[in-house]
VOBA-1610 file (N, C-alpha, C; in pm, whole numbers, padded with zeros to 5 digits, always signed):
BEGIN
Met+09553+03698+08744Met+09440+03776+08795Met+09405+03891+08702Ile+09508+03972+08663Ile+09482+04086+08577Ile+09432+04040+08440Thr+09483+03924+08392Thr+09440+03872+08262Thr+09292+03837+08264Leu+09245+03777+08371Leu+09104+03742+08383Leu+09018+03867+08395Gln+09070+03970+08460Gln+08995+04095+08471Gln+08975+04158+08334Val+09080+04158+08253Val+09069+04212+08117Val+08974+04128+08033Lys+08983+03997+08047Lys+08901+03905+07968Lys+08752+03934+07984Ala+08712+03980+08100Ala+08571+04007+08128Ala+08514+04116+08038Tyr+08602+04198+07979Tyr+08557+04309+07894Tyr+08566+04278+07745Val+08632+04169+07709Val+08655+04138+07568Val+08525+04094+07500Val+08497+04153+07383Val+08376+04120+07307Val+08416+04086+07163Pro+08331+04013+07091Pro+08358+03985+06950Pro+08367+04114+06868Ser+08451+04113+06769Ser+08470+04232+06687Ser+08351+04257+06594Thr+08311+04382+06586Thr+08209+04423+06489Thr+08269+04518+06386Leu+08401+04532+06389Leu+08470+04622+06298Leu+08551+04542+06195Pro+08570+04598+06075Pro+08648+04528+05973Pro+08795+04521+06009Ala+08867+04434+05941Ala+09010+04421+05963Ala+09084+04546+05917Phe+09197+04570+05978Phe+09284+04681+05941Phe+09384+04629+05838Asn+09363+04669+05713Asn+09446+04620+05602Asn+09562+04716+05578Tyr+09684+04670+05606Tyr+09801+04756+05590Tyr+09823+04796+05444Gly+09763+04724+05353Gly+09775+04761+05213Gly+09680+04871+05172Leu+09582+04899+05257Leu+09483+05002+05226Leu+09493+05125+05316Tyr+09536+05105+05439Tyr+09540+05215+05535Tyr+09680+05233+05588Ser+09734+05352+05571Ser+09866+05380+05625Ser+09859+05430+05768Val+09746+05491+05803Val+09726+05542+05939Val+09584+05511+05984Glu+09560+05517+06115Glu+09428+05481+06166Glu+09320+05580+06123Glu+09359+05705+06093Glu+09261+05802+06045Glu+09196+05756+05915Asp+09276+05696+05826Asp+09223+05643+05700Asp+09125+05528+05727Tyr+09163+05444+05820Tyr+09077+05330+05858Tyr+08944+05381+05913Asn+08948+05475+06004Asn+08826+05528+06064Asn+08734+05590+05960Glu+08794+05661+05866Glu+08715+05724+05760Glu+08646+05619+05673Ala+08719+05512+05641Ala+08662+05405+05559Ala+08547+05335+05631Val+08564+05311+05762Val+08457+05247+05840Val+08334+05335+05842Ala+08352+05466+05862Ala+08239+05558+05867Ala+08165+05564+05733Leu+08239+05554+05624Leu+08176+05555+05491Leu+08096+05427+05468Ala+08148+05316+05519Ala+08082+05187+05497Ala+07966+05164+05592Gln+07972+05225+05711Gln+07871+05202+05813Gln+07816+05338+05860Pro+07713+05390+05794Pro+07658+05522+05827Pro+07611+05535+05972Asp+07583+05422+06036Asp+07542+05430+06176Asp+07657+05470+06268Tyr+07778+05475+06213Tyr+07896+05513+06292Tyr+07966+05633+06227Pro+07912+05753+06246Pro+07974+05872+06186Pro+08113+05898+06244Leu+08194+05964+06165Leu+08333+05990+06200Leu+08346+06112+06291Leu+08406+06091+06407Leu+08440+06203+06496Leu+08591+06212+06519Asp+08666+06123+06458Asp+08812+06123+06469Asp+08867+06258+06423Gln+08953+06319+06505Gln+09015+06449+06477Gln+08916+06566+06479Asn+08790+06539+06508Asn+08689+06645+06518Asn+08686+06690+06664Leu+08781+06774+06699Leu+08807+06806+06839Leu+08708+06907+06896Val+08679+06891+07022Val+08595+06986+07095Val+08688+07077+07175Tyr+08676+07207+07153Tyr+08757+07303+07228Tyr+08683+07338+07356Tyr+08735+07285+07464Tyr+08668+07296+07593Tyr+08730+07408+07676Arg+08646+07502+07715Arg+08688+07618+07794Arg+08801+07696+07729Gly+08797+07697+07594Gly+08888+07781+07519Gly+09030+07732+07508Gln+09065+07625+07578Gln+09205+07580+07578Gln+09219+07432+07545Asp+09156+07348+07626Asp+09175+07204+07610Asp+09103+07152+07486Lys+09172+07067+07411Lys+09114+07004+07293Lys+09084+06858+07327Val+08958+06822+07316Val+08914+06688+07356Val+08851+06617+07237Glu+08896+06494+07211Glu+08835+06411+07108Glu+08732+06320+07175Val+08606+06335+07137Val+08499+06258+07200Val+08520+06109+07180Cys+08548+06071+07057Cys+08575+05932+07020Cys+08611+05933+06873Asp+08640+05818+06816Asp+08668+05809+06673Asp+08540+05785+06593Leu+08456+05696+06645Leu+08330+05661+06581Leu+08221+05658+06687Phe+08105+05718+06657Phe+07997+05724+06754Phe+07875+05653+06698Gly+07839+05542+06759Gly+07730+05461+06706Gly+07593+05510+06745Val+07497+05489+06657Val+07358+05523+06688Val+07308+05436+06803Asp+07382+05329+06832Asp+07351+05242+06946Asp+07417+05292+07074Lys+07463+05418+07071Lys+07523+05485+07187Lys+07654+05421+07231Arg+07737+05391+07131Arg+07869+05336+07159Arg+07975+05437+07116Phe+08058+05477+07211Phe+08172+05563+07183Phe+08291+05472+07152Ile+08333+05467+07025Ile+08438+05376+06985Ile+08571+05451+06968His+08670+05405+07042His+08805+05463+07035His+08896+05360+06968Val+08954+05398+06854Val+09035+05306+06774Val+09183+05340+06789Lys+09266+05238+06804Lys+09410+05261+06811Lys+09485+05151+06738Arg+09577+05194+06652Arg+09670+05100+06589Arg+09781+05072+06690Trp+09791+04947+06730Trp+09886+04908+06834Trp+10029+04927+06786Ser+10098+05022+06849Ser+10238+05046+06815Ser+10329+05033+06936Ser+10274+05062+07054Ser+10353+05055+07176Ser+10261+05051+07297Ser+10316+05014+07411Ser+10240+05014+07535Ser+10196+05155+07571Ala+10283+05252+07544Ala+10249+05392+07574Ala+10130+05439+07491Ala+10124+05398+07364Ala+10013+05437+07277Ala+09881+05379+07329Leu+09886+05256+07378Leu+09765+05194+07431Leu+09720+05262+07559Ser+09813+05296+07644Ser+09779+05365+07768Ser+09716+05501+07737His+09769+05568+07635His+09710+05695+07591His+09567+05675+07544Leu+09544+05567+07469Leu+09408+05537+07421Leu+09311+05522+07537Phe+09348+05444+07637Phe+09258+05417+07748Phe+09230+05544+07828Asn+09333+05624+07852Asn+09313+05750+07925Asn+09231+05849+07842Gln+09252+05847+07711Gln+09178+05936+07622Gln+09028+05906+07624Gly+08993+05781+07649Gly+08852+05745+07654Gly+08782+05790+07781Glu+08859+05808+07888Glu+08798+05847+08017Glu+08759+05993+08021Val+08839+06080+07961Val+08817+06226+07972Val+08683+06270+07915Pro+08650+06239+07787Pro+08520+06282+07735Pro+08403+06217+07807Ala+08421+06092+07850Ala+08313+06024+07923Ala+08279+06099+08051Arg+08382+06149+08119Arg+08361+06224+08244Arg+08299+06360+08215Leu+08348+06428+08111Leu+08297+06562+08079Leu+08151+06557+08033Leu+08114+06451+07962Leu+07975+06438+07918Leu+07878+06432+08035Ile+07925+06382+08147Ile+07841+06374+08266Ile+07836+06508+08339His+07950+06574+08351His+07961+06687+08442His+07956+06826+08378Ser+07969+06835+08245Ser+07979+06967+08183Ser+07872+06989+08076Glu+07781+07081+08102Glu+07680+07118+08003Glu+07746+07184+07883Glu+07848+07264+07907Glu+07921+07329+07798Glu+07978+07226+07701Phe+08039+07122+07757Phe+08098+07018+07674Phe+07990+06943+07597Arg+07879+06909+07664Arg+07770+06838+07595Arg+07718+06920+07478Asn+07699+07049+07497Asn+07647+07135+07390Asn+07742+07139+07271Lys+07871+07140+07298Lys+07968+07144+07189Lys+07973+07010+07115Val+07952+06902+07186Val+07946+06771+07121Val+07821+06762+07034Ile+07708+06804+07089Ile+07582+06801+07014Ile+07594+06878+06883Ala+07666+06992+06887Ala+07683+07076+06768Ala+07758+07005+06656Lys+07833+06900+06690Lys+07910+06826+06591Lys+07834+06705+06535Leu+07716+06678+06590Leu+07638+06562+06549Leu+07526+06601+06456Thr+07487+06509+06369Thr+07376+06533+06276Thr+07282+06413+06278Gly+07163+06433+06219Gly+07068+06324+06208Gly+07028+06267+06343Pro+07002+06136+06348Pro+06958+06073+06473Pro+07062+06080+06585His+07189+06093+06548His+07294+06099+06650His+07282+06225+06735Ala+07228+06332+06677Ala+07218+06459+06749Ala+07119+06452+06864Thr+07034+06350+06865Thr+06934+06338+06971Thr+06979+06243+07083Leu+07094+06180+07066Leu+07140+06081+07163Leu+07197+06146+07289Ile+07245+06269+07273Ile+07299+06345+07386Ile+07218+06472+07400Thr+07177+06505+07519Thr+07098+06626+07540Thr+07176+06724+07626Ser+07138+06849+07614Ser+07203+06953+07693Ser+07186+06931+07842Asp+07072+06875+07880Asp+07042+06855+08023Asp+07129+06748+08088Gly+07180+06655+08006Gly+07263+06550+08064Gly+07244+06419+07991Ile+07318+06318+08034Ile+07307+06185+07977Ile+07291+06082+08088Lys+07242+05966+08051Lys+07238+05853+08143Lys+07352+05760+08104Pro+07463+05764+08176Pro+07579+05682+08138Pro+07546+05535+08117Ser+07449+05483+08191Ser+07416+05341+08180Ser+07363+05304+08041Glu+07323+05405+07962Glu+07272+05380+07828Glu+07385+05379+07724Phe+07505+05414+07766Phe+07617+05429+07673Phe+07727+05325+07701Thr+07800+05293+07596Thr+07912+05199+07607Thr+08039+05264+07552Val+08146+05255+07628Val+08277+05302+07582Val+08353+05180+07529Val+08387+05185+07401Val+08453+05072+07336Val+08597+05109+07300Phe+08690+05027+07342Phe+08830+05043+07302Phe+08862+04935+07200Ala+08892+04978+07077Ala+08919+04885+06967Ala+09065+04896+06929Val+09137+04784+06940Val+09282+04784+06923Val+09323+04686+06813Thr+09407+04732+06720Thr+09458+04641+06617Thr+09557+04543+06679Ser+09557+04423+06629Ser+09651+04322+06680Ser+09682+04219+06573Glu+09811+04192+06555Glu+09853+04089+06461Glu+09861+03953+06529Ser+09845+03949+06659Ser+09853+03825+06734Ser+09730+03738+06712Ala+09750+03607+06715Ala+09638+03514+06706Ala+09563+03506+06838Lys+09625+03558+06944Lys+09564+03552+07076Lys+09463+03664+07095Ser+09374+03644+07191Ser+09280+03749+07228Ser+09355+03860+07301Leu+09295+03978+07307Leu+09364+04093+07366Leu+09397+04073+07514His+09315+04000+07585His+09344+03982+07728His+09471+03901+07751Glu+09515+03831+07646Glu+09639+03754+07655Glu+09757+03825+07589Ser+09729+03906+07487Ser+09838+03964+07408Ser+09879+04105+07450Leu+09791+04180+07516Leu+09828+04315+07557Leu+09944+04311+07657Pro+10035+04408+07648Pro+10142+04416+07748Pro+10084+04432+07888Leu+10158+04384+07987Leu+10109+04386+08125Leu+10072+04527+08169Phe+10158+04624+08140Phe+10129+04761+08183Phe+10000+04812+08119Ser+09979+04778+07992Ser+09857+04820+07923Ser+09733+04754+07983Arg+09747+04629+08020Arg+09635+04559+08084Arg+09600+04625+08217Met+09702+04662+08293Met+09679+04727+08422Met+09612+04863+08403Thr+09658+04938+08304Thr+09598+05069+08275Thr+09453+05053+08231Phe+09430+04955+08144Phe+09293+04933+08096Phe+09198+04900+08210Val+09237+04810+08297Val+09149+04771+08408Val+09120+04892+08497Arg+09219+04975+08520Arg+09198+05094+08604Arg+09098+05189+08539Ile+09116+05215+08409Ile+09026+05306+08339Ile+08886+05247+08326Ala+08878+05117+08294Ala+08748+05051+08281Ala+08671+05057+08412Ser+08741+05037+08523Ser+08676+05043+08654Ser+08624+05184+08682Thr+08702+05284+08643Thr+08659+05423+08661Thr+08534+05452+08579Leu+08535+05409+08454Leu+08419+05432+08366Leu+08295+05362+08420Gln+08312+05243+08473Gln+08198+05171+08531Gln+08147+05243+08656Thr+08237+05305+08730Thr+08196+05384+08845Thr+08107+05501+08801Tyr+08140+05558+08684Tyr+08056+05664+08628Tyr+07920+05612+08583Gly+07913+05481+08556Gly+07789+05421+08510Gly+07793+05365+08369Tyr+07902+05387+08297Tyr+07914+05338+08160Tyr+07937+05188+08154Lys+07900+05128+08041Lys+07944+04993+08007Lys+08076+05006+07931Val+08161+04905+07942Val+08293+04911+07880Val+08319+04782+07803Glu+08376+04797+07682Glu+08410+04682+07600Glu+08551+04697+07544Leu+08618+04585+07525Leu+08750+04581+07463Leu+08740+04491+07340Met+08776+04546+07225Met+08754+04477+07097Met+08884+04470+07017Lys+08908+04355+06962Lys+09027+04336+06877Lys+08994+04364+06731Ile+09080+04443+06667Ile+09071+04463+06522Ile+09181+04380+06458Asn+09143+04279+06385Asn+09243+04195+06320Asn+09317+04271+06211Val+09437+04228+06182Val+09523+04296+06085Val+09542+04208+05962Leu+09533+04270+05845Leu+09562+04203+05719Leu+09688+04265+05659Gln+09784+04181+05624Gln+09906+04229+05561Gln+09884+04240+05410Pro+09942+04342+05347Pro+09927+04355+05200Pro+09996+04238+05128Ala+09944+04203+05012Ala+10001+04092+04934Ala+10144+04125+04891Ala+10167+04253+04867Ala+10302+04297+04829Ala+10327+04432+04894Val+10451+04460+04923Val+10484+04587+04986Val+10475+04698+04882Ala+10386+04795+04908Ala+10369+04906+04815Ala+10476+05011+04840Ser+10517+05077+04735Ser+10622+05178+04750Ser+10566+05310+04798Thr+10435+05329+04781Thr+10370+05451+04828Thr+10245+05413+04904Ala+10192+05509+04980Ala+10071+05485+05058Ala+09954+05457+04967Met+09872+05362+05005Met+09754+05327+04927Met+09641+05422+04960Pro+09545+05443+04869Pro+09431+05530+04897Pro+09338+05468+05000Val+09253+05551+05056Val+09155+05503+05153Val+09059+05407+05085Ala+09024+05301+05154Ala+08935+05200+05096Ala+08795+05252+05082Ser+08726+05206+04981Ser+08584+05235+04968Ser+08507+05133+05050Ala+08377+05154+05062Ala+08295+05065+05142Ala+08301+04922+05089Ser+08313+04906+04959Ser+08310+04773+04899Ser+08437+04694+04926Thr+08547+04763+04967Thr+08671+04691+04987Thr+08697+04658+05132Leu+08607+04694+05220Leu+08626+04665+05361Leu+08615+04515+05387Ala+08709+04463+05465Ala+08705+04320+05499Ala+08598+04298+05604Pro+08538+04180+05607Pro+08433+04153+05707Pro+08490+04147+05847Ala+08402+04167+05945Ala+08444+04160+06085Ala+08494+04020+06117Ala+08585+04014+06215Ala+08643+03886+06255Ala+08617+03862+06403Ser+08641+03741+06445Ser+08618+03705+06585Ser+08723+03766+06674Pro+08697+03779+06809Pro+08791+03844+06898Pro+08921+03767+06913
//
């Protein structure tokens, strides 16, 4: 039952593969994607200080198509649960807090700065995307740990209650041809691998 519920959110990947020979951490991957795809500016680690205390990450990549993309390198069930919960907080604040919206707008440039207004947003126009790396040949609805699947369905249902659309996307993994002794530099746009199927 839970597997079928997760499957309903799975979409084909529009992101390049995560190459372990090029990216040592997901921050490097996100930066490379943003350089290669200008429609998805980098918001990873660009934290919003909310009410002077809480630090909130809006998303990793924000699409001009109004997609909040949260990227996670799959390392554990706990890391995935953190990803899913991390996606709910900014989505809720964007609806209920003018202060938060204004601080997000201040971090955006170009056409992206017009996608969110101080007066509010229409959640139905936005999509929250959870993009997870996976070395498995299986789709995410089959390969995610049970606890992670349960957490995802709970968070996805909450986001849909707010009015958002929700997607779950697999980022395929490429292993380096040889094990490097040191971390490789961030990939340029020309070295990004093409998107793969879910």
